[in-house]
N, C-alpha and C positions, 0 to 999 in steps of 0.2 A: 497253088496258093498254100501256105503252111497253116492258117488258121480254118481250113474248110473240114468238115467233119469226115470221118473216114467212110462212113456208111452212107453218106449222102444227105441231103436235106429232109426234114420231116415231111410226112405225107400231107398234102394240101387238106385233107379232111381232118380238121382239128377236133371235130366231134367222135372221132374214133374212141372206142372205149380204152381206158387207160387202168392199168393195175392200181388198186387202191391199197395204199400202205397205212397201216395203223400207225397212231401216235402214241409214242410211249411203249412201255413194255406191256405184252399181253397179260390178261387177267389169268392166274392159274386156278382160280375158283371162282364160283358164282358170287359168293359174298364179299371176296376180298377182305375177310376179317383177319387182323393181326391178333395173335395171342402172346401175353408177356412170356418171356423165356422161362421164367420160373415153373410155369406149368406147361410147356411145350416141350415136344420130344420130336426132333428131326426125323424125316422118313429114312435118312441114310443111316441113323445109329440103331435103327431097328432091324435092319436087313443082316442075315446070318453073320457074314464074315466081320461085321463091326460091333456085333451085339456082345457086350461083356457078359450078359446073365441070360435071363429068359423073362418072357412075358408072362405075368401070373395070372391076370385077368383082362377082360376087354368088354367093352360096352360099345354097341353101334347105335348112335343117335340120329334119328331121322329130323332134320330141321330144315324148314323153308325150301323143301322139295329135294334136298340132297342128303346124303349120309355122311358122318363123320365119325372117327374112331377115337375113343378115350382107352387108354391102356393103363394098367397097373404093372410096374415092373419089379423085379427081383434085387435089383442092385440102386433102386432109389425109392423113397417113401412117398406115397401120393399118387394121384391120378394125373395122367399127362395127355393132352390133346395132341394127336399126331398132325404134324405141320410138313410143310414141303421138304424137299430133298436138302435145299441150302437157304431156306428162309424161314420166317416165323408166321406164314399165312397159312391158315387152316386148311388142312388137305381134305377135300371133298369128292364124293363120289356120286354119280348120278343114280346108280342102281345099288341095292344092297348086295347082289352077288359079285359085284366087282370090288367092293370094299371087303367082302368075306374072303374072296381069292387072294387079295393083298395079305390080308390078315394069316391066313393059313398056309399060303405057299411061300410068300417072300419072307414074311416075318417068322416063320415056324412056329406059331402059335398051335397048340394042341388041346386046349381046354374049350368050354363052352363059352360062346360070345351071347352077352344080354342084349336084347333089343330094346330100345326106347324111342317113344315120340315126344319131342320137345314140345311143351305146352306153351300156348301163347299167353303173355303177361295181359293182355287186353281182357281175356275172357275171366268173369266172375266166378269164384269158387262154387261148387254146387252145394 
């Protein structure tokens, strides 16, 4: 018969484990926070071959258990949040050494990175 399955019928055990498929695209970062494109710098523009200048300064910010990079560039004024390769979602790293490795090895930064811990807005000032 032409409509029979090539591999035969499904096993009788309907409770057999099935592969779980995610709904929608996977999250690239824990927060999923988007940054306005005026203050965002995509990851692909910071890698050496595509970079038109150099990174002048860098801040490593610890926020809600993850680390994010903010960079100052020689070809643009202001401070920019590093976002994904092809989107405006904040690029986050689980550990500081992963973020610093990306900053020094992939982006070619040679200066000193400043580390900051973002304060909670709910906490009253001392």
